[in-house]
C-alpha positions, 0 to 999 in steps of 0.5 A: 500499499505505501512505500517502505520509504514512507512507513519507515519516515511514519515510523521516525516521526512518532518516535521523534513526537513520543520522545518529545513527548514524554519529555514534556509531561516529565518535565511538568510531572515535577509542576504537580506538586506545588501547584497542588500544594498551592490548590490545596491551600488555597491560595489560587494565584500562586497556583494559576502562576505555577502553570501558566509559567509553566507552561510558558517554560514547557515550551521554550525549552520544547522550542529548544530542543526542536528547532536545531532538529526542524533546521538540520533535520535532513543531516540527521536523517541522513546521518541515521539512515544513510539513503534518505528519501527526496522527499522524507524531511517534508513528512517528519516536520508536517 
């Protein structure tokens, strides 16, 4: 049904998304105790601040990690797979 190259590109895309999601989840897990503590002490302002700032920090950390991957995806694929399909990097970034 699909070319093996397309299947490989899809598998790599799923792996990259999985790794980035795990990183974000692990980082956010560290934020849960202070958020719960603020909520339990009825300090809503601090709780909302923790959620907002934690979300911003997670976004910027992910951006810092993924930005080089986005710009150097062709090099990384060539280094990893040695022979890549012409449009594989476009498929991975979508």
